[in-house]
C-alpha positions in Angstrom: -0.2 0.0 0.0 1.3 3.5 -0.6 1.9 6.2 1.8 3.1 9.4 1.8 5.8 11.0 2.3 7.6 10.3 5.0 9.5 11.7 7.3 13.1 12.9 6.8 12.1 11.8 2.8 13.8 14.3 0.5 13.5 13.7 -3.4 15.8 12.1 -6.0 16.1 12.4 -9.6 15.6 8.7 -12.2 18.8 7.4 -13.8 16.0 5.8 -16.3 19.0 4.7 -19.2 18.4 0.9 -17.6 15.8 1.6 -15.6 18.2 0.6 -12.4 18.4 3.3 -9.3 21.7 3.7 -8.9 21.0 4.6 -5.2 18.3 4.3 -2.4 19.2 7.7 -0.7 16.0 10.2 -1.1 18.5 13.7 -1.6 18.0 15.1 -4.5 20.8 17.0 -4.8 22.8 14.0 -5.1 21.3 12.4 -8.4 21.6 12.3 -11.4 19.4 14.4 -14.0 15.8 13.2 -14.4 13.7 12.4 -17.5 10.2 12.4 -16.5 8.2 11.4 -19.0 4.4 13.0 -19.8 1.2 10.3 -19.9 0.8 11.0 -23.4 3.9 9.2 -25.7 2.8 12.3 -28.3 3.7 15.4 -25.7 7.4 13.9 -23.8 9.9 15.0 -27.0 10.0 19.1 -25.9 13.3 21.6 -26.7 15.4 21.0 -24.3 14.6 17.8 -23.3 17.0 14.7 -22.9 14.6 12.3 -22.3 15.1 8.3 -23.9 13.0 7.1 -25.9 11.6 3.9 -23.8 11.5 5.7 -20.5 8.7 5.8 -18.6 9.8 7.2 -15.1 6.8 8.1 -13.2 8.6 11.4 -11.7 11.8 13.5 -12.4 13.1 11.9 -9.3 14.3 8.1 -7.9 12.1 5.9 -6.7 14.5 4.7 -3.8 14.3 1.0 -4.7 17.4 -0.5 -4.2 20.5 -0.6 -6.9 19.8 -3.6 -9.2 16.4 -3.6 -9.1 13.8 -2.9 -11.5 10.7 -0.5 -11.3 7.5 -2.4 -11.0 5.6 -2.5 -14.1 2.4 -0.3 -13.0 5.7 2.8 -12.3 4.7 4.5 -15.2 3.0 7.3 -15.2 -0.6 6.5 -16.3 -2.0 7.7 -19.8 -4.8 9.3 -21.3 -8.1 6.9 -20.2 -11.1 6.3 -20.8 -14.7 5.9 -19.0 -16.3 2.9 -17.2 -19.7 2.9 -15.8 -18.4 2.4 -12.1 -15.3 3.4 -10.4 -12.6 1.3 -10.6 -11.7 -1.5 -8.0 -8.1 -0.4 -8.0 -6.8 3.0 -9.1 -3.9 1.9 -11.1 -4.9 -1.4 -13.1 -7.2 0.1 -15.1 -4.9 2.9 -16.1 -2.2 0.5 -17.0 -4.1 -1.5 -19.4 -5.7 1.4 -21.5 -2.1 3.2 -21.6 -1.1 -0.2 -22.8 -3.3 -0.3 -25.1 -2.8 3.7 -26.4 0.9 2.4 -26.9 -0.1 -0.9 -28.8 1.4 -3.6 -26.3 -2.3 -5.1 -25.8 -2.6 -8.5 -23.9 -4.2 -10.8 -26.3 -6.1 -12.3 -23.6 -7.7 -8.3 -23.4 -10.9 -7.2 -24.4 -10.8 -3.9 -25.8 -12.1 -1.1 -23.8 -15.8 0.3 -25.6 -14.8 3.0 -26.7 -11.6 1.9 -28.3 -13.3 0.2 -30.1 -13.4 1.3 -34.2 -10.6 3.6 -33.0 -8.0 2.3 -36.0 -6.1 0.4 -32.9 -7.3 -3.1 -34.3 -7.4 -2.3 -37.3 -11.4 -2.4 -38.0 -10.3 0.7 -40.4 -7.2 2.9 -41.8 -6.4 5.7 -39.7 -6.4 9.1 -41.7 -2.7 10.4 -40.7 -3.1 13.3 -43.0 -3.2 17.0 -41.0 -3.9 19.5 -43.9 -0.3 20.9 -42.5 2.4 22.5 -45.1 4.2 20.2 -47.0 7.7 22.2 -47.2 9.3 21.8 -43.9 12.3 21.1 -45.5 12.7 23.8 -47.9 12.6 26.1 -44.9 14.5 25.5 -42.6 17.9 23.4 -41.9 17.7 20.7 -39.0 20.7 20.1 -37.0 21.3 17.9 -33.7 18.7 16.6 -31.8 17.4 18.6 -28.4 15.8 16.0 -26.5 13.9 12.8 -27.0 10.6 11.0 -26.3 8.8 8.0 -26.5 6.5 8.8 -30.2 9.3 11.5 -31.4 12.4 14.0 -30.7 13.0 17.3 -30.8 16.0 19.0 -32.4 17.6 22.4 -33.0 16.6 23.8 -36.3 17.2 27.3 -38.0 15.3 28.6 -41.0 16.1 29.8 -44.6 14.3 31.5 -45.6 11.2 34.2 -44.9 10.7 35.7 -41.2 12.5 33.1 -39.2 15.4 33.4 -42.1 18.6 32.5 -40.2 16.8 32.1 -37.0 17.1 29.0 -34.2 13.9 27.3 -33.8 12.9 23.9 -31.8 11.5 21.9 -33.8 9.6 18.6 -32.7 9.4 15.7 -35.2 6.4 13.4 -34.0 6.4 9.9 -35.5 3.3 9.1 -38.0 4.2 4.9 -37.4 3.6 5.4 -33.8 0.3 6.9 -34.1 -1.4 3.8 -33.5 -5.1 5.1 -32.9 -7.9 8.1 -33.2 -6.8 9.4 -29.6 -2.8 9.5 -31.1 -3.9 11.1 -33.9 -5.9 13.5 -32.1 -3.7 14.5 -29.4 -1.4 15.8 -32.1 -4.1 17.8 -33.7 -5.1 19.8 -30.4 -1.4 20.2 -29.6 -0.8 22.1 -32.4 -4.7 24.1 -32.7 -3.5 25.0 -28.5 -0.7 26.1 -29.5 -2.1 28.5 -32.1 -4.4 29.4 -30.2 -2.9 30.7 -26.8 -0.2 32.1 -28.9 1.2 35.3 -27.4 2.1 35.2 -23.7 5.2 35.6 -22.2 5.6 32.4 -20.4 3.5 30.6 -22.7 6.4 28.9 -25.7 6.2 30.2 -28.9 4.8 28.1 -31.9 5.9 29.6 -35.2 4.0 27.0 -37.9 3.1 22.7 -38.3 4.5 20.7 -41.3 4.1 17.7 -42.3 5.0 14.5 -44.4 4.5 10.7 -45.2 6.2 10.2 -42.4 6.2 12.9 -40.0 4.7 15.9 -38.4 7.3 19.0 -37.3 6.0 21.4 -34.9 8.4 24.9 -35.1 8.4 26.6 -32.0 10.8 29.0 -30.1 13.7 27.4 -29.3 14.5 27.5 -24.9 18.1 27.1 -24.2 17.9 27.8 -20.5 17.1 24.3 -19.5 13.9 22.6 -18.0 13.0 23.8 -14.1 13.8 21.0 -12.8 17.1 21.5 -13.8 18.0 24.2 -12.3 15.9 22.6 -8.9 18.8 20.3 -8.9 21.7 22.7 -9.7 20.1 24.9 -6.5 20.7 21.4 -4.4 17.2 20.3 -4.5 15.3 23.6 -3.7 15.5 27.3 -4.0 14.7 29.9 -0.8 11.6 31.7 -0.7 12.4 34.7 -2.2 13.6 32.0 -5.3 10.8 30.1 -5.3 8.2 33.2 -5.5 9.9 34.4 -8.9 8.8 31.2 -10.6 5.8 30.9 -8.9 4.7 34.5 -10.5 5.2 33.4 -13.7 3.8 29.8 -13.6 0.3 31.2 -12.0 0.3 34.2 -14.2 0.7 31.5 -17.9 -1.8 29.3 -16.0 -4.4 32.0 -15.3 -3.9 33.1 -18.9 -4.6 29.4 -20.3 -7.4 28.9 -17.8 -9.3 32.8 -18.5 -9.2 31.5 -22.3 -11.1 27.7 -21.1 -8.3 25.6 -21.3 -6.5 23.2 -19.0 -2.3 22.7 -19.5 -3.2 19.1 -17.4 0.2 17.7 -17.1 2.0 20.9 -15.1 5.1 18.9 -13.8 8.8 20.8 -13.0 9.8 18.7 -16.8 7.1 21.3 -18.6 8.5 24.6 -18.2 12.0 25.5 -19.9 14.1 28.8 -19.2 14.4 30.8 -22.2 18.1 31.3 -21.6 20.7 30.6 -19.3 21.2 33.6 -17.7 19.3 33.8 -13.7 16.4 35.7 -14.7 15.9 33.7 -17.8 11.9 33.9 -18.4 10.2 30.5 -18.1 8.3 29.4 -20.2 5.5 26.2 -20.4 5.7 24.0 -23.0 4.0 20.3 -24.0 0.1 21.1 -24.9 0.2 17.9 -25.5 -2.2 16.5 -23.0 -4.6 19.9 -22.9 -8.1 20.7 -23.7 -10.4 23.3 -24.1 -13.0 23.4 -21.0 -16.1 25.5 -21.0 -16.6 27.3 -18.2 -19.0 24.4 -16.6 -17.9 21.9 -18.0 -16.7 18.6 -16.2 -13.6 16.9 -18.1 -13.3 13.3 -17.2 -10.7 11.1 -18.5 -8.0 10.4 -16.1 -4.8 12.5 -17.6 -1.1 13.7 -15.9 2.2 12.2 -14.3 1.4 10.2 -11.6 3.0 12.3 -8.6 1.5 15.7 -9.9 -2.3 14.1 -10.8 -5.3 15.5 -8.7 -7.3 13.9 -6.2 -10.0 14.8 -8.6 -8.8 13.9 -11.7 -8.9 9.8 -10.3 -12.3 10.4 -9.6 -12.7 11.4 -12.9 -14.9 15.0 -12.3 -12.5 18.0 -13.0 -11.5 21.1 -14.4 -9.1 23.8 -14.9 -8.3 23.4 -10.6 -6.4 20.0 -11.0 -3.9 21.8 -12.4 -3.5 24.1 -9.6 -2.8 21.1 -7.1 -0.1 20.7 -9.7 1.2 24.3 -8.9 0.5 23.2 -5.2 2.9 20.6 -5.3 5.6 22.0 -7.4 5.9 24.9 -5.1 6.2 21.3 -2.4 9.2 20.4 -4.4 10.3 24.5 -4.7 10.8 24.9 -0.5 11.7 22.1 0.3 13.1 19.6 -1.9 10.5 16.5 -1.6 7.4 15.6 -3.2 4.3 15.9 -1.4 3.3 12.0 -2.2 5.1 9.4 -2.3 5.0 5.2 -3.3 6.8 2.8 -4.6 3.7 1.4 -7.1 2.0 4.1 -9.4 -1.2 2.5 -6.9 0.6 3.5 -4.0 0.8 7.4 -5.6 -3.3 6.8 -6.8 -4.0 5.9 -2.6 -1.4 8.5 -1.7 -3.2 11.5 -3.5 -6.0 10.3 -2.5 -5.9 10.2 1.1 -3.1 10.8 2.8 -2.1 15.0 4.0 1.8 16.3 2.9 4.2 16.6 5.6 4.9 19.9 7.1 6.4 19.3 10.3 10.0 18.1 9.1 13.2 20.0 8.4 13.3 22.1 6.4 9.5 23.4 7.2 9.8 24.7 10.8 11.8 26.9 9.2 9.4 28.4 6.0 7.0 31.1 6.7 3.8 30.4 7.7 2.4 32.5 4.4 4.4 29.8 2.8 3.6 27.0 4.0 -0.3 28.3 4.0 -0.3 28.9 0.4 0.9 25.6 -0.6 -1.8 23.9 1.9 -4.7 26.0 0.0 -3.4 24.3 -2.9 -3.2 21.0 -1.9 -6.9 20.8 -0.5 -7.9 17.4 -2.0 -11.5 19.3 -1.6 -10.9 21.0 -5.5 -13.8 23.3 -4.8 -12.1 25.1 -1.7 -8.6 25.7 -3.5 -6.9 29.1 -5.3 -7.4 29.5 -8.5 -4.1 31.1 -10.2 -5.7 34.3 -9.7 -6.8 34.2 -6.2 -3.2 32.8 -5.6 -0.7 35.8 -7.1 -3.0 37.8 -5.2 -2.5 35.8 -1.8 -0.1 37.7 1.0 2.7 35.3 0.1 3.0 36.5 -3.4 1.5 39.7 -2.9 3.4 42.3 -4.7 2.1 46.2 -6.1 4.0 45.9 -8.5 2.5 42.4 -9.8 -0.3 42.8 -12.1 -3.8 40.1 -10.5 -5.0 38.6 -13.9 -8.9 38.8 -14.5 -10.8 35.5 -13.0 -12.9 33.8 -14.9 -13.9 32.1 -11.4 -15.7 35.9 -10.9 -17.7 35.0 -14.1 -19.0 32.2 -12.8 -19.4 33.2 -8.8 -22.0 36.9 -10.5 -23.7 34.2 -12.4 -25.1 32.1 -9.8 -25.5 35.6 -7.3 -27.4 37.3 -10.0 -29.9 34.4 -10.8 -29.9 33.6 -6.9 -33.6 34.3 -4.7 -33.6 37.1 -2.3 -32.6 35.2 0.6 -29.4 34.0 -0.8 -28.1 37.2 -1.9 -29.1 38.5 1.5 -26.4 35.7 2.6 -24.1 36.5 0.4 -23.9 40.8 1.2 -24.3 40.0 5.3 -20.9 37.7 4.7 -19.2 40.0 2.5 -19.7 43.0 5.5 -17.4 40.2 7.4 -14.5 39.8 4.6 -10.9 40.4 6.0 -8.1 42.1 4.6 -6.8 40.0 2.6 -10.1 38.8 1.4 -10.6 42.4 -0.5 -7.8 42.7 -2.2 -8.4 40.1 -4.5 -11.9 40.9 -5.5 -10.2 45.5 -4.9 -8.8 44.2 -8.3 -10.8 41.8 -10.0 -13.4 44.4 -9.7 -10.9 47.3 -11.0 -10.4 45.4 -13.8 -13.8 45.7 -15.2 -13.8 49.1 -15.4 -16.5 50.5 -13.3 -18.1 53.1 -14.2 -19.8 55.9 -11.0 -18.5 52.3 -8.9 -21.0 50.4 -10.6 -20.3 47.4 -12.9 -22.2 46.4 -15.2 -23.0 43.4 -17.8 -21.4 45.0 -20.4 -18.4 45.6 -17.9 -17.8 42.2 -17.7 -18.6 41.9 -21.8 -15.9 43.9 -22.5 -13.4 42.9 -19.2 -13.5 39.2 -20.9 -12.8 40.0 -25.1 -9.9 42.3 -23.8 -8.4 39.6 -23.6 -10.3 37.0 -25.7 -7.8 34.5 -28.3 -9.1 31.5 -30.6 -8.5 29.1 -27.2 -11.6 31.1 -25.5 -13.9 31.2 -28.4 -13.4 27.2 -29.2 -13.7 26.7 -25.6 -16.8 28.8 -25.7 -16.2 31.1 -22.5 -18.1 34.2 -24.1 -21.5 31.8 -23.7 -21.3 32.6 -20.1 -22.0 35.7 -20.5 -25.4 34.9 -21.8 -25.9 33.1 -18.4 -25.7 36.3 -16.3 -28.5 38.3 -18.4 -30.4 39.5 -15.4 -27.1 41.6 -14.9 -28.5 43.4 -18.0 -31.7 45.3 -15.9 -29.1 46.2 -13.0 -26.0 47.2 -12.0 -23.5 46.4 -8.8 -21.6 49.0 -6.4 -18.2 47.3 -5.0 -20.0 45.9 -1.9 -22.6 43.9 -3.8 -19.8 43.0 -6.4 -18.3 41.1 -3.1 -21.2 39.5 -2.1 -21.5 38.5 -5.8 -18.2 37.5 -6.0 -17.6 35.3 -2.8 -16.9 31.7 -2.6 -17.6 30.4 0.8 -15.8 27.6 0.0 -12.6 28.4 -0.5 -13.3 31.0 2.3 -14.5 27.8 4.6 -10.5 27.3 4.9 -9.6 31.1 6.1 -8.0 31.0 9.5 -10.4 33.7 10.8 -13.8 31.4 9.4 -15.4 30.7 12.2 -15.4 34.8 13.4 -16.0 35.5 9.7 -19.0 33.3 9.8 -20.1 34.8 12.7 -19.7 38.7 12.2 -21.9 37.7 9.2 -24.4 35.8 10.8 -24.8 38.5 13.4 -25.3 40.8 10.4 -27.1 38.6 8.3 -29.1 38.2 12.2 -30.2 42.3 11.8 -30.9 43.4 8.2 -31.7 39.7 6.3 -33.1 36.9 8.0 -36.3 36.0 7.6 -39.1 33.1 9.1 -39.0 30.7 6.8 -41.1 27.0 6.6 -38.5 23.8 7.1 -39.8 23.2 3.4 -39.0 26.2 1.1 -35.7 26.3 2.7 -35.4 22.3 1.8 -36.8 23.6 -1.5 -34.2 26.6 -1.1 -31.6 24.0 -0.8 -32.8 21.8 -4.0 -32.7 18.4 -1.5 -35.7 16.4 -0.7 -37.8 15.7 2.5 -35.6 12.6 3.2 -33.5 16.1 4.5 -35.8 17.0 6.5 -35.0 14.7 9.7 -31.0 16.6 9.0 -32.6 19.7 9.0 -33.8 19.7 12.7 -31.1 22.5 14.2 -31.4 25.2 11.0 -34.5 27.0 12.2 -35.0 28.4 15.5 -37.9 27.5 17.2 -38.0 30.7 18.9 -38.9 32.5 15.9 -38.9 30.9 13.3 -35.8 32.4 11.5 -32.5 30.3 10.6 -30.2 29.8 13.0 -26.2 30.0 13.0 -25.8 26.2 11.7 -28.2 27.0 9.1 -26.9 29.9 8.1 -23.5 28.6 7.6 -25.0 25.6 6.1 -27.4 27.7 3.6 -24.1 29.6 2.8 -23.2 26.6 0.1 -25.8 23.7 0.4 -25.1 20.7 1.8 -21.5 19.2 1.1 -21.3 16.2 -0.5 -17.2 15.1 -0.2 -15.9 13.9 -3.1 -13.2 11.9 -1.3 -14.4 10.4 1.7 -15.2 6.8 -0.2 -11.9 4.9 -1.5 -11.9 2.2 -4.0 
């Protein structure tokens, strides 16, 4: 059975040349260069990465098996999976079975997963490997040395021969068509190119130039990042960063992830190997790469395919119901590693890693955590909350007291749109309850809301639906339209008939779930209830309250203390329950 990172356990790197582990020491500073793999075979050959074609390591760090002992067959990074009608009894077996099928390694006794039938992997039909990209790669670029290798392809240095890129050094990701043995593998390539095109322009996102193809390969031409992986820098620093240096890294990561999420794009494979430095300079710009597992997601959509890298995968991804919050969990894991040099969740097998992610809590007690600031620990804990509803967004993380800096702009947060949409469609009682809560907000929460209100460019101290529309369109890319993010404005239509001043905007933009993890939540909720009892509380029947909360008669017995018998109004317990409804926790059952 897997377990979380035990006491005094720091991180190792992989020595993957022959998959034999050279040392049982867990100290990242004493290990060689790792070669972590993403889950998808088409997305692991990236600029500057030296990854063996046969590498299936689950992490950039060494497993602590004794020297000469090969990793378990389950110690591979889980791939994109398919839907099952019921949760699997083991979190690893069906994942690994689907990954083997995707890589053309199906055992004869195994039947195809229903969703895979007819995709060409079993020879039922010929796969169309024509992408419609340009056919003149050789005429425009001169290929040079190989700089990275993955399971499905490799990355080479190249130089432009003519056109705008004449004389410019670039990275060319070469994906072999012969290894595209399923329709999903082909779609991964199409999506990666589409993502890179649609998201172009952000400072911390690798620049895409053009895609080409011939009979044998697909060529993706991108910006050349010569500074190496973030993982290399961690190792060069002895396994961990100082708090101040970690902030510089995390500011860049959160900014580009906030940008992607606003566009309706979830990366799904954030890890230190997928961040490259533009140059070898100490203050070089950090770039996110590898969008082979990314996907477009509508504001209220939940995804269900299991993708990512084992040590960085979020609990809700394993439960097959997730959205952009999964990326913030991965950033939480990266933050933990940056600050202490250890993985927050560890086990010898992939199944053990998954169990640790689902059940264990990170260790914040052992060295060096006692010497790390309380603000930094709170930052990491709020990203590694197993309840995705209580996790910070990227924009909220940038406004956290540990990272907050007046010189760093806080980006527009798509969460604001979701919350305001719910608020304008809520009942008068619910809006009164939220207004009372907004009056009790601590200063650190108001800072984020003030920044978001300012980004909406209020007129006469108020914002309307038009303010929300203009702010969204100012940040729009092709990706936003692909993910249908602007559709959320249609659901905010009730705002056409009213305006929100700052006080009511705060009430509309509060996430009660996130506020619950605030260290002063008890004080906040008590103060809020006093305001509510004074101005918004009213007589309400048990039936009416249940109807407001979308609960049936079977819940009546649980609501006995929610309404005061003295005056028929909501009690303190009833008020807090009413604020967010009955919590349905997703991490209490383990199969």
